[in-house]
Structure formats: C-alpha cells, structure tokens
DRENKOL-751242 format. One line per field, with one value per residue: x, y, z of N, C-alpha, C in turn. Coordinates in nm, 3 decimals. Layout:
N
n.xx	[X; ...]
n.yy	[Y; ...]
n.zz	[Z; ...]
ca.xx	[X; ...]
ca.yy	[Y; ...]
ca.zz	[Z; ...]
c.xx	[X; ...]
c.yy	[Y; ...]
c.zz	[Z; ...]
***
This chain:
271
n.xx	[0.095; 0.062; 0.179; 0.052; -0.200; -0.263; -0.277; -0.524; -0.683; -0.633; -0.751; -1.070; -1.114; -1.103; -1.321; -1.529; -1.879; -1.977; -2.128; -2.183; -2.332; -2.457; -2.526; -2.767; -2.609; -2.741; -3.023; -2.944; -3.089; -3.011; -2.919; -2.794; -2.722; -2.441; -2.319; -2.093; -1.799; -1.396; -1.216; -1.375; -1.347; -1.096; -1.070; -1.117; -0.966; -0.743; -0.818; -0.808; -0.598; -0.425; -0.589; -0.554; -0.207; -0.205; -0.344; -0.148; 0.100; 0.058; -0.008; 0.211; 0.370; 0.250; 0.139; 0.210; 0.323; 0.509; 0.773; 0.650; 0.719; 1.027; 1.301; 1.322; 1.177; 1.277; 1.481; 1.426; 1.290; 1.621; 1.876; 1.666; 1.560; 1.706; 1.854; 1.634; 1.610; 1.869; 1.774; 1.593; 1.696; 1.948; 1.788; 1.696; 1.933; 2.001; 1.759; 1.729; 2.016; 1.958; 1.776; 1.959; 2.113; 1.952; 1.888; 2.102; 2.127; 1.930; 2.079; 2.303; 2.143; 2.070; 2.270; 2.379; 2.221; 2.232; 2.489; 2.491; 2.369; 2.492; 2.719; 2.567; 2.542; 2.829; 3.098; 3.311; 3.325; 3.462; 3.359; 3.246; 3.223; 3.361; 3.351; 3.363; 3.526; 3.469; 3.555; 3.431; 3.343; 3.131; 2.990; 3.104; 3.033; 3.276; 3.461; 3.678; 4.064; 4.192; 4.046; 4.032; 4.061; 4.424; 4.455; 4.504; 4.389; 4.377; 4.291; 4.044; 3.958; 4.154; 4.093; 3.895; 3.809; 3.514; 3.250; 3.210; 3.228; 2.902; 2.784; 2.604; 2.370; 2.347; 2.509; 2.711; 2.958; 3.226; 3.220; 3.402; 3.530; 3.595; 3.712; 3.438; 3.496; 3.703; 3.836; 3.744; 3.903; 3.932; 3.954; 4.025; 4.120; 3.866; 3.540; 3.261; 2.936; 2.707; 2.610; 2.404; 2.115; 1.959; 1.717; 1.791; 2.100; 2.197; 2.450; 2.570; 2.757; 2.890; 3.089; 3.227; 3.503; 3.803; 3.781; 3.536; 3.418; 3.328; 3.273; 3.158; 3.022; 2.905; 2.649; 2.767; 2.895; 2.887; 2.936; 3.172; 3.176; 3.068; 2.883; 2.989; 3.239; 3.556; 3.762; 4.075; 4.303; 4.329; 4.253; 4.032; 3.677; 3.480; 3.311; 3.358; 3.050; 2.736; 2.495; 2.171; 1.945; 2.023; 2.243; 2.473; 2.691; 2.938; 3.072; 3.227; 3.031; 3.167; 3.191; 3.203; 3.186; 3.178; 3.175; 2.822; 2.905; 2.942; 3.190; 3.470; 3.628; 3.804; 3.968; 4.107; 4.160; 4.372; 4.401]
n.yy	[-0.097; 0.246; 0.537; 0.726; 0.562; 0.471; 0.774; 0.803; 0.612; 0.692; 0.922; 0.801; 0.640; 0.825; 0.961; 0.846; 0.734; 0.666; 0.547; 0.586; 0.421; 0.402; 0.190; 0.007; -0.112; -0.373; -0.407; -0.383; -0.178; 0.067; 0.398; 0.589; 0.779; 0.810; 1.007; 1.034; 1.106; 0.992; 1.199; 1.359; 1.300; 1.331; 1.583; 1.639; 1.537; 1.670; 1.908; 1.945; 1.869; 2.072; 2.307; 2.174; 2.190; 2.470; 2.594; 2.456; 2.531; 2.820; 2.766; 2.728; 2.926; 3.178; 3.150; 3.033; 2.801; 2.640; 2.653; 2.464; 2.209; 2.148; 2.063; 1.991; 2.121; 2.370; 2.328; 2.264; 2.531; 2.640; 2.846; 3.140; 3.071; 3.112; 3.398; 3.538; 3.453; 3.613; 3.900; 3.924; 3.930; 4.095; 4.339; 4.370; 4.370; 4.592; 4.772; 4.807; 4.857; 5.164; 5.267; 5.250; 5.475; 5.639; 5.685; 5.745; 6.008; 6.138; 6.168; 6.294; 6.555; 6.603; 6.615; 6.858; 7.068; 7.082; 7.163; 7.399; 7.518; 7.458; 7.662; 7.899; 7.946; 7.850; 7.929; 7.860; 7.637; 7.354; 7.157; 6.794; 6.811; 6.989; 7.349; 7.466; 7.695; 7.612; 7.640; 7.786; 7.955; 7.839; 7.737; 7.393; 7.113; 6.896; 6.516; 6.602; 6.577; 6.418; 6.233; 6.108; 5.751; 5.649; 5.579; 5.446; 5.443; 5.241; 5.359; 5.450; 5.429; 5.544; 5.853; 6.190; 6.398; 6.531; 6.602; 6.663; 6.547; 6.634; 6.698; 6.792; 6.869; 6.590; 6.393; 6.170; 6.145; 6.052; 6.188; 6.067; 6.086; 5.937; 5.698; 5.493; 5.175; 5.158; 4.993; 4.959; 4.992; 4.798; 4.985; 4.869; 4.550; 4.318; 4.176; 4.057; 4.199; 4.336; 4.290; 4.434; 4.619; 4.943; 5.142; 5.414; 5.449; 5.210; 4.980; 4.865; 4.836; 4.656; 4.676; 4.515; 4.615; 4.562; 4.751; 4.832; 4.956; 5.092; 5.042; 5.185; 5.159; 5.281; 5.340; 5.118; 4.975; 4.703; 4.435; 4.291; 4.109; 3.874; 3.862; 3.798; 3.704; 3.679; 3.996; 4.098; 4.435; 4.633; 4.503; 4.492; 4.528; 4.596; 4.755; 5.072; 5.296; 5.381; 5.417; 5.388; 5.627; 5.868; 5.911; 6.083; 6.010; 5.894; 5.769; 5.697; 5.716; 5.717; 5.584; 5.615; 5.477; 5.404; 5.240; 5.336; 5.630; 5.829; 5.926; 6.120; 6.094; 6.189; 6.273; 6.014; 5.948; 6.037; 6.234]
n.zz	[0.002; -0.092; 0.008; 0.019; -0.026; 0.242; 0.380; 0.280; 0.401; 0.606; 0.711; 0.587; 0.815; 0.975; 0.916; 0.941; 1.144; 1.436; 1.669; 2.010; 2.320; 2.592; 2.827; 3.068; 3.382; 3.497; 3.405; 3.134; 2.995; 2.762; 2.809; 2.711; 2.437; 2.147; 1.876; 1.681; 1.560; 1.439; 1.431; 1.469; 1.740; 1.802; 1.798; 1.984; 2.184; 2.168; 2.219; 2.466; 2.568; 2.524; 2.729; 2.919; 2.929; 2.956; 3.156; 3.335; 3.270; 3.410; 3.664; 3.741; 3.653; 3.755; 3.984; 4.322; 4.329; 4.214; 4.399; 4.564; 4.361; 4.381; 4.269; 4.016; 3.808; 3.770; 3.687; 3.430; 3.345; 3.349; 3.241; 3.257; 3.472; 3.644; 3.582; 3.661; 3.899; 3.983; 3.961; 4.066; 4.306; 4.328; 4.311; 4.548; 4.730; 4.615; 4.716; 4.980; 5.005; 4.928; 5.083; 5.297; 5.221; 5.260; 5.518; 5.563; 5.484; 5.646; 5.867; 5.831; 5.769; 5.988; 6.142; 6.055; 6.107; 6.383; 6.475; 6.286; 6.520; 6.681; 6.644; 6.654; 6.915; 7.082; 6.939; 7.029; 7.098; 6.963; 6.623; 6.532; 6.231; 6.023; 5.886; 5.517; 5.247; 4.909; 4.583; 4.435; 4.631; 4.788; 5.055; 5.232; 5.418; 5.550; 5.652; 5.906; 5.817; 5.994; 6.132; 5.911; 5.799; 5.708; 5.371; 5.085; 4.759; 4.465; 4.143; 4.006; 3.745; 3.413; 3.365; 3.355; 3.604; 3.559; 3.749; 4.018; 4.381; 4.585; 4.881; 5.004; 4.735; 4.727; 4.561; 4.593; 4.517; 4.250; 3.890; 3.633; 3.284; 3.076; 2.758; 2.597; 2.552; 2.802; 3.078; 3.386; 3.730; 4.012; 4.318; 4.509; 4.752; 4.766; 4.827; 4.612; 4.582; 4.443; 4.150; 3.965; 3.805; 3.740; 3.668; 3.695; 3.734; 3.540; 3.441; 3.728; 4.019; 4.296; 4.574; 4.860; 5.044; 5.320; 5.689; 5.655; 5.419; 5.116; 4.775; 4.519; 4.144; 3.882; 3.576; 3.414; 3.139; 3.075; 3.327; 3.439; 3.645; 3.897; 4.175; 4.487; 4.420; 4.503; 4.465; 4.355; 4.457; 4.146; 3.953; 3.624; 3.641; 3.522; 3.209; 3.099; 3.034; 2.922; 3.002; 3.179; 3.277; 3.444; 3.340; 3.071; 2.853; 2.827; 3.130; 3.399; 3.750; 3.998; 4.342; 4.692; 5.020; 5.406; 5.668; 5.620; 5.546; 5.358; 5.166; 5.029; 4.739; 4.588; 4.822; 4.877; 4.660; 4.287; 4.196]
ca.xx	[0.018; 0.124; 0.193; -0.103; -0.325; -0.253; -0.355; -0.638; -0.750; -0.671; -0.864; -1.215; -1.146; -1.135; -1.461; -1.701; -1.930; -1.951; -2.211; -2.117; -2.408; -2.407; -2.649; -2.713; -2.516; -2.797; -3.086; -2.913; -3.123; -3.000; -2.897; -2.737; -2.673; -2.371; -2.306; -1.975; -1.640; -1.295; -1.216; -1.427; -1.281; -0.982; -1.042; -1.230; -0.853; -0.614; -0.822; -0.820; -0.428; -0.408; -0.650; -0.461; -0.121; -0.206; -0.334; -0.079; 0.163; -0.008; -0.027; 0.371; 0.494; 0.192; 0.161; 0.351; 0.293; 0.608; 0.840; 0.653; 0.729; 1.112; 1.431; 1.298; 1.072; 1.351; 1.598; 1.332; 1.317; 1.719; 1.865; 1.544; 1.467; 1.861; 1.842; 1.546; 1.701; 2.006; 1.758; 1.564; 1.872; 2.000; 1.651; 1.652; 2.052; 1.938; 1.700; 1.837; 2.162; 1.850; 1.761; 2.045; 2.154; 1.796; 1.927; 2.258; 2.110; 1.870; 2.159; 2.350; 2.086; 2.045; 2.388; 2.446; 2.104; 2.272; 2.619; 2.468; 2.288; 2.612; 2.827; 2.562; 2.534; 2.867; 3.166; 3.446; 3.330; 3.453; 3.296; 3.385; 3.174; 3.435; 3.293; 3.507; 3.493; 3.500; 3.623; 3.319; 3.329; 3.025; 3.018; 3.078; 3.062; 3.361; 3.492; 3.848; 4.150; 4.254; 3.944; 4.030; 4.266; 4.556; 4.452; 4.554; 4.324; 4.404; 4.249; 3.923; 3.981; 4.188; 3.993; 3.915; 3.674; 3.363; 3.121; 3.294; 3.152; 2.834; 2.658; 2.445; 2.309; 2.291; 2.544; 2.825; 3.034; 3.254; 3.199; 3.460; 3.467; 3.706; 3.676; 3.378; 3.610; 3.837; 3.832; 3.706; 3.960; 3.849; 4.001; 4.144; 4.097; 3.713; 3.387; 3.170; 2.802; 2.575; 2.599; 2.343; 2.075; 1.850; 1.676; 1.852; 2.235; 2.202; 2.534; 2.653; 2.850; 2.902; 3.191; 3.259; 3.638; 3.817; 3.758; 3.385; 3.468; 3.238; 3.281; 2.950; 3.101; 2.762; 2.650; 2.892; 2.809; 2.891; 3.006; 3.283; 3.271; 3.017; 2.843; 3.008; 3.356; 3.657; 3.874; 4.227; 4.336; 4.362; 4.116; 3.876; 3.556; 3.367; 3.348; 3.358; 2.932; 2.630; 2.347; 2.112; 1.890; 2.148; 2.401; 2.434; 2.752; 2.987; 3.147; 3.218; 2.965; 3.211; 3.123; 3.346; 3.199; 3.267; 3.049; 2.688; 2.931; 2.935; 3.348; 3.493; 3.696; 3.859; 4.105; 4.195; 4.215; 4.472; 4.271]
ca.yy	[-0.071; 0.308; 0.651; 0.828; 0.493; 0.506; 0.848; 0.849; 0.538; 0.743; 1.011; 0.772; 0.656; 0.985; 1.048; 0.761; 0.772; 0.618; 0.573; 0.537; 0.390; 0.413; 0.100; 0.023; -0.312; -0.500; -0.416; -0.340; -0.088; 0.221; 0.501; 0.680; 0.749; 0.989; 0.999; 1.082; 1.057; 0.961; 1.316; 1.487; 1.261; 1.377; 1.701; 1.739; 1.512; 1.846; 2.064; 1.904; 1.919; 2.265; 2.393; 2.089; 2.247; 2.632; 2.583; 2.416; 2.671; 2.958; 2.799; 2.731; 3.065; 3.304; 3.155; 3.004; 2.634; 2.599; 2.613; 2.343; 2.110; 2.052; 2.118; 1.953; 2.229; 2.478; 2.289; 2.223; 2.613; 2.638; 3.040; 3.184; 3.101; 3.155; 3.474; 3.616; 3.503; 3.714; 3.956; 3.996; 3.954; 4.225; 4.462; 4.338; 4.439; 4.816; 4.867; 4.782; 5.014; 5.338; 5.245; 5.311; 5.568; 5.738; 5.689; 5.842; 6.183; 6.233; 6.145; 6.355; 6.642; 6.694; 6.620; 6.970; 7.136; 7.063; 7.213; 7.530; 7.556; 7.467; 7.714; 7.985; 7.907; 7.861; 7.912; 7.838; 7.493; 7.285; 7.050; 6.727; 6.857; 7.141; 7.450; 7.524; 7.771; 7.545; 7.687; 7.826; 8.058; 7.813; 7.644; 7.224; 7.006; 6.719; 6.537; 6.669; 6.428; 6.359; 6.160; 5.999; 5.634; 5.698; 5.490; 5.511; 5.329; 5.241; 5.494; 5.312; 5.477; 5.672; 5.985; 6.356; 6.483; 6.624; 6.586; 6.629; 6.550; 6.727; 6.602; 6.867; 6.784; 6.410; 6.373; 6.098; 6.038; 6.149; 6.142; 6.038; 6.100; 5.798; 5.643; 5.448; 5.150; 5.195; 4.891; 4.977; 4.872; 4.762; 5.044; 4.784; 4.458; 4.311; 4.091; 4.143; 4.219; 4.282; 4.302; 4.518; 4.697; 4.997; 5.213; 5.495; 5.389; 5.112; 4.796; 4.896; 4.679; 4.685; 4.583; 4.532; 4.615; 4.589; 4.816; 4.869; 5.082; 4.977; 5.099; 5.181; 5.171; 5.305; 5.379; 5.075; 4.888; 4.549; 4.375; 4.167; 4.000; 3.828; 3.893; 3.677; 3.675; 3.843; 4.108; 4.271; 4.562; 4.665; 4.412; 4.503; 4.436; 4.645; 4.900; 5.248; 5.252; 5.544; 5.328; 5.474; 5.760; 5.992; 5.939; 6.152; 6.010; 5.741; 5.829; 5.560; 5.784; 5.660; 5.629; 5.518; 5.489; 5.371; 5.240; 5.356; 5.743; 5.866; 6.014; 6.205; 5.951; 6.278; 6.250; 5.875; 5.913; 6.120; 6.299]
ca.zz	[0.002; -0.124; 0.119; -0.008; 0.029; 0.336; 0.448; 0.232; 0.451; 0.789; 0.673; 0.624; 0.926; 1.079; 0.901; 0.979; 1.164; 1.565; 1.754; 2.171; 2.321; 2.740; 2.939; 3.245; 3.321; 3.528; 3.342; 2.982; 2.897; 2.647; 2.894; 2.650; 2.273; 2.097; 1.723; 1.684; 1.457; 1.453; 1.319; 1.622; 1.891; 1.803; 1.820; 2.144; 2.304; 2.111; 2.247; 2.622; 2.615; 2.505; 2.788; 3.006; 2.872; 2.898; 3.336; 3.385; 3.255; 3.435; 3.770; 3.782; 3.656; 3.781; 4.143; 4.422; 4.356; 4.196; 4.468; 4.599; 4.290; 4.380; 4.175; 3.901; 3.777; 3.826; 3.625; 3.337; 3.327; 3.324; 3.254; 3.248; 3.584; 3.727; 3.566; 3.695; 4.083; 4.020; 3.918; 4.248; 4.492; 4.292; 4.340; 4.692; 4.795; 4.586; 4.790; 5.108; 4.988; 4.921; 5.214; 5.361; 5.192; 5.332; 5.706; 5.596; 5.494; 5.725; 5.986; 5.780; 5.816; 6.133; 6.226; 5.993; 6.196; 6.519; 6.393; 6.313; 6.614; 6.825; 6.635; 6.720; 7.068; 7.165; 6.855; 7.084; 7.092; 6.799; 6.607; 6.495; 6.081; 5.913; 5.784; 5.450; 5.140; 4.792; 4.451; 4.435; 4.800; 4.798; 5.220; 5.203; 5.500; 5.516; 5.794; 5.932; 5.785; 6.126; 6.172; 5.757; 5.819; 5.569; 5.295; 4.953; 4.685; 4.320; 4.048; 3.933; 3.580; 3.362; 3.282; 3.375; 3.648; 3.565; 3.888; 4.219; 4.535; 4.690; 4.970; 5.038; 4.656; 4.777; 4.513; 4.695; 4.428; 4.167; 3.765; 3.547; 3.199; 2.964; 2.649; 2.578; 2.625; 2.911; 3.169; 3.557; 3.816; 4.133; 4.384; 4.644; 4.775; 4.792; 4.768; 4.460; 4.702; 4.366; 3.997; 3.931; 3.676; 3.735; 3.526; 3.706; 3.706; 3.475; 3.555; 3.872; 4.075; 4.468; 4.600; 5.015; 5.116; 5.470; 5.794; 5.682; 5.284; 5.029; 4.647; 4.392; 4.013; 3.853; 3.426; 3.334; 2.994; 3.134; 3.405; 3.410; 3.784; 3.953; 4.296; 4.553; 4.345; 4.549; 4.334; 4.401; 4.390; 4.002; 3.845; 3.588; 3.708; 3.466; 3.055; 3.116; 2.951; 2.969; 3.081; 3.317; 3.287; 3.487; 3.238; 2.952; 2.821; 2.835; 3.211; 3.541; 3.845; 4.142; 4.510; 4.814; 5.125; 5.456; 5.726; 5.594; 5.552; 5.235; 5.186; 4.919; 4.660; 4.598; 4.894; 4.858; 4.456; 4.287; 4.022]
c.xx	[0.068; 0.088; 0.044; -0.247; -0.362; -0.316; -0.463; -0.756; -0.698; -0.723; -1.003; -1.233; -1.184; -1.295; -1.610; -1.723; -1.969; -2.067; -2.211; -2.290; -2.368; -2.580; -2.627; -2.723; -2.629; -2.941; -3.048; -3.022; -3.074; -3.039; -2.923; -2.689; -2.567; -2.334; -2.194; -1.881; -1.537; -1.266; -1.273; -1.360; -1.127; -0.948; -1.018; -1.078; -0.719; -0.725; -0.862; -0.703; -0.423; -0.451; -0.576; -0.318; -0.099; -0.230; -0.226; 0.102; 0.122; 0.005; 0.127; 0.410; 0.410; 0.170; 0.250; 0.356; 0.487; 0.781; 0.828; 0.679; 0.897; 1.192; 1.438; 1.259; 1.187; 1.454; 1.580; 1.374; 1.430; 1.720; 1.760; 1.542; 1.623; 1.827; 1.704; 1.573; 1.774; 1.855; 1.705; 1.635; 1.906; 1.918; 1.658; 1.774; 2.027; 1.877; 1.725; 1.894; 2.034; 1.858; 1.843; 2.129; 2.089; 1.837; 2.017; 2.151; 2.009; 1.993; 2.239; 2.307; 2.079; 2.159; 2.422; 2.311; 2.211; 2.369; 2.595; 2.445; 2.391; 2.728; 2.742; 2.536; 2.684; 3.052; 3.287; 3.463; 3.305; 3.398; 3.328; 3.294; 3.271; 3.379; 3.415; 3.450; 3.609; 3.543; 3.537; 3.241; 3.146; 3.046; 3.017; 3.145; 3.194; 3.441; 3.620; 3.979; 4.179; 4.145; 3.990; 4.107; 4.278; 4.557; 4.409; 4.455; 4.368; 4.250; 4.121; 3.938; 4.054; 4.057; 3.956; 3.785; 3.607; 3.293; 3.238; 3.186; 3.101; 2.752; 2.574; 2.364; 2.309; 2.360; 2.678; 2.914; 3.111; 3.216; 3.339; 3.473; 3.591; 3.615; 3.562; 3.440; 3.690; 3.814; 3.829; 3.766; 3.910; 3.949; 4.136; 4.069; 3.999; 3.656; 3.354; 3.005; 2.697; 2.671; 2.476; 2.245; 1.937; 1.837; 1.719; 2.002; 2.287; 2.276; 2.608; 2.674; 2.862; 3.071; 3.263; 3.432; 3.637; 3.816; 3.653; 3.362; 3.350; 3.210; 3.127; 3.075; 2.930; 2.826; 2.735; 2.798; 2.790; 2.987; 3.099; 3.232; 3.082; 2.969; 2.906; 3.145; 3.450; 3.767; 3.989; 4.224; 4.373; 4.316; 4.117; 3.770; 3.476; 3.413; 3.273; 3.139; 2.861; 2.506; 2.282; 2.041; 1.914; 2.277; 2.375; 2.608; 2.866; 3.107; 3.144; 3.171; 3.062; 3.199; 3.182; 3.193; 3.228; 3.167; 2.937; 2.740; 2.985; 3.099; 3.350; 3.577; 3.787; 4.032; 4.170; 4.216; 4.288; 4.491; 4.281]
c.yy	[0.110; 0.456; 0.710; 0.711; 0.486; 0.641; 0.843; 0.725; 0.570; 0.835; 0.918; 0.759; 0.702; 1.008; 0.943; 0.773; 0.659; 0.605; 0.526; 0.537; 0.314; 0.356; 0.116; -0.156; -0.353; -0.479; -0.451; -0.323; 0.023; 0.331; 0.669; 0.667; 0.816; 0.936; 1.059; 1.061; 1.023; 1.135; 1.435; 1.443; 1.301; 1.518; 1.783; 1.675; 1.587; 1.912; 2.049; 1.940; 2.003; 2.283; 2.301; 2.187; 2.464; 2.692; 2.503; 2.520; 2.778; 2.909; 2.752; 2.828; 3.197; 3.316; 3.058; 2.814; 2.597; 2.561; 2.531; 2.161; 2.063; 2.094; 2.106; 2.049; 2.372; 2.466; 2.277; 2.443; 2.717; 2.780; 3.130; 3.212; 3.145; 3.323; 3.591; 3.576; 3.584; 3.864; 4.046; 3.966; 4.070; 4.343; 4.495; 4.394; 4.590; 4.849; 4.840; 4.932; 5.144; 5.342; 5.313; 5.470; 5.665; 5.764; 5.789; 5.983; 6.234; 6.242; 6.287; 6.579; 6.721; 6.706; 6.883; 7.090; 7.161; 7.122; 7.342; 7.615; 7.569; 7.587; 7.927; 8.043; 7.921; 7.824; 7.896; 7.649; 7.390; 7.163; 6.956; 6.756; 6.985; 7.176; 7.479; 7.632; 7.678; 7.629; 7.773; 7.979; 8.013; 7.762; 7.449; 7.212; 6.925; 6.724; 6.532; 6.577; 6.412; 6.284; 6.052; 5.919; 5.650; 5.562; 5.504; 5.410; 5.353; 5.380; 5.365; 5.347; 5.569; 5.816; 6.159; 6.387; 6.533; 6.703; 6.589; 6.647; 6.630; 6.660; 6.661; 6.892; 6.668; 6.375; 6.310; 6.023; 6.171; 6.112; 6.170; 6.040; 6.029; 5.752; 5.544; 5.279; 5.094; 5.104; 4.949; 4.866; 4.887; 4.847; 4.954; 4.671; 4.436; 4.182; 4.166; 4.127; 4.197; 4.331; 4.367; 4.569; 4.781; 5.149; 5.384; 5.556; 5.278; 5.029; 4.892; 4.794; 4.764; 4.593; 4.616; 4.527; 4.628; 4.718; 4.917; 5.013; 5.000; 5.094; 5.032; 5.190; 5.132; 5.353; 5.269; 4.982; 4.782; 4.544; 4.304; 4.061; 3.943; 3.841; 3.684; 3.605; 3.793; 3.852; 4.100; 4.343; 4.602; 4.584; 4.459; 4.421; 4.499; 4.764; 5.002; 5.222; 5.447; 5.468; 5.412; 5.624; 5.881; 6.005; 6.006; 6.174; 5.933; 5.803; 5.695; 5.702; 5.630; 5.656; 5.565; 5.597; 5.404; 5.372; 5.313; 5.543; 5.766; 5.928; 6.024; 6.148; 6.026; 6.235; 6.084; 5.856; 6.004; 6.179; 6.454]
c.zz	[0.045; 0.050; 0.112; -0.038; 0.163; 0.462; 0.355; 0.292; 0.599; 0.767; 0.649; 0.701; 1.011; 1.083; 0.930; 1.126; 1.311; 1.588; 1.897; 2.285; 2.541; 2.820; 3.046; 3.268; 3.412; 3.484; 3.177; 2.903; 2.866; 2.763; 2.814; 2.477; 2.278; 1.958; 1.790; 1.537; 1.514; 1.475; 1.525; 1.741; 1.913; 1.840; 1.995; 2.235; 2.264; 2.236; 2.412; 2.653; 2.660; 2.616; 2.927; 3.041; 2.931; 3.063; 3.403; 3.340; 3.332; 3.639; 3.861; 3.750; 3.720; 3.939; 4.230; 4.388; 4.293; 4.324; 4.591; 4.545; 4.304; 4.303; 4.027; 3.790; 3.721; 3.733; 3.438; 3.271; 3.300; 3.313; 3.277; 3.461; 3.714; 3.724; 3.613; 3.855; 4.137; 4.070; 4.032; 4.384; 4.457; 4.279; 4.508; 4.721; 4.737; 4.717; 4.933; 5.106; 5.019; 5.029; 5.345; 5.365; 5.240; 5.411; 5.675; 5.580; 5.554; 5.795; 5.942; 5.784; 5.926; 6.211; 6.201; 6.086; 6.317; 6.525; 6.322; 6.407; 6.752; 6.828; 6.706; 6.871; 7.123; 7.041; 6.876; 7.066; 6.960; 6.760; 6.468; 6.252; 6.072; 5.855; 5.594; 5.319; 5.013; 4.696; 4.466; 4.524; 4.809; 5.007; 5.192; 5.352; 5.495; 5.700; 5.776; 5.898; 5.890; 6.151; 6.054; 5.815; 5.654; 5.535; 5.166; 4.831; 4.579; 4.261; 4.037; 3.792; 3.541; 3.321; 3.391; 3.467; 3.601; 3.589; 4.040; 4.285; 4.602; 4.794; 4.981; 4.881; 4.615; 4.670; 4.520; 4.564; 4.373; 3.984; 3.716; 3.435; 3.123; 2.876; 2.684; 2.595; 2.706; 2.983; 3.277; 3.665; 3.945; 4.187; 4.519; 4.660; 4.773; 4.792; 4.680; 4.591; 4.566; 4.238; 3.940; 3.829; 3.799; 3.706; 3.513; 3.684; 3.587; 3.567; 3.616; 3.916; 4.192; 4.506; 4.798; 4.993; 5.267; 5.552; 5.756; 5.519; 5.194; 4.894; 4.518; 4.240; 3.907; 3.665; 3.355; 3.200; 3.009; 3.254; 3.389; 3.502; 3.833; 4.143; 4.353; 4.536; 4.440; 4.407; 4.467; 4.356; 4.238; 3.878; 3.786; 3.622; 3.556; 3.299; 3.092; 3.023; 2.960; 2.943; 3.176; 3.263; 3.358; 3.459; 3.146; 2.879; 2.865; 2.985; 3.307; 3.668; 3.961; 4.300; 4.658; 4.924; 5.307; 5.601; 5.748; 5.575; 5.484; 5.269; 5.017; 4.873; 4.656; 4.730; 4.984; 4.730; 4.489; 4.184; 4.064]
***
C-alpha cells in the first residue's frame, strides 16, 4: 500500500461515524447514545490537552506552586529561572542600599542643623564637621582629615573628573569621563556584593572592602565580575558605559562609603 493510499485510508477512518451507547449494567437498558466521528474525538482530545497545558503553565509561573514542586521544574526552566532569581536578589540588595542612603541623608541633615545651632550658641566649641569654602565660594561640610584613616585606593579609571562630590546636592561620588571601551578597575581588594541594573544608574557594581569600606561603580556598559567573587586591587571589573537615565555620556560614577557614611573619593584617589 502506497503512502497516499494509507493517508486516504486514515482520513476515511477519521470521517467514519461511530455510535457510543451507554447501557444500564443491571437491566441492559440503553441510557444514552452519542454519535461522533474519529475526527471529532481527536479534536476534543487535542483541545483538552491544550487546556491542560495552559492551566499547568499558569499555575507554575503565575503562582507560588513552583516552590513546592522541587528542583526538577527549576532545572527545566534553566537559565531563565536563574537570571530572574539573580535580578530579584539584586533588586532586593539595591533596595536595602537605597534605604541605607536615605538614613544617611537624614543623619547628615540632622548633624548639619545641630552643628549650625552649636556655632550660634558657642563658637569656641569645635565641631566634628568642619565648615570650609570650596572653589566657588560655597560652604561645604567634610570630615576633618585627622579623622580619616590613611588609606590610598587605586584609581578606578584614568579619566577627567567632570563632577565633584557634593553631599549638599546628594551627589555622593565623582563622575569620571573616559573612552567608552575603557576598563574599570577595582580600587582595593574586596568581595563583589552586587552586580545589578537599575533604571537610573544602569549597570552597577558594589564591592565590599576591609575596614567597612564600600565602593560603587555605576553606568557601566557591562560588568565583568559576579556576586560572591573576590577581586584584587587593580583588577578589571567592568567596562565604561552610558547606561541609565542619569547618564548623559560615557563615564563612571564612582562612590566610596565607610560604615554607611559617604566619603569624598578625591581624599583617597590621585585625581
């Protein structure tokens, strides 16, 4: 029998009408009769399989059912699951950091107000925050050098400073203009805590160092190290970029913090 003949025979069987009869087992009286064809039966089976597949997909992706199904469904999802989990972890860490920054801002403003009142009451009492004039003649507040640890960091990139540290304007770092393909270096030995992305800052890295120091690298085109990895001073960790809504050109926004307090990177870097 040729292939064409087999196909015609199969289609003929699908079009053939069948009668399904439901009988009472005790009395053998007919209860119900259903007329159908193989084509109709096949269509119903396919439709039921599609509905079952859609419902299963919705239950495992749109509800918390996945966590109760063990590791196998996660393995089936593969890289998509791991990527989504990594993004969620990064967002949680970024949220925690933003909350810390808000608390730091509140602390800074409170200390500034207290310092101003103290100067009015007793000008002879020294303040932990020293008041100075910057190049533009504006007042700025900074921690006295005698309170800062004598520590010198590696420059994250060779570039020009286009925007300075200004805590009064909530700019807790410096902006460094550099070629778009320039490598960003780790300023000190440390542990990568965050490799994430935010709408405002684009691709960001956060590295934890000894003595409570934390360094931030923002607007990168791509990051080269993953969370949990140890890095050494001078190691390439990212590439200069222009990502995020707060970026207007290829540059690095670099921040240096110690114990939740923002520091002026210029006090530690040779720029």
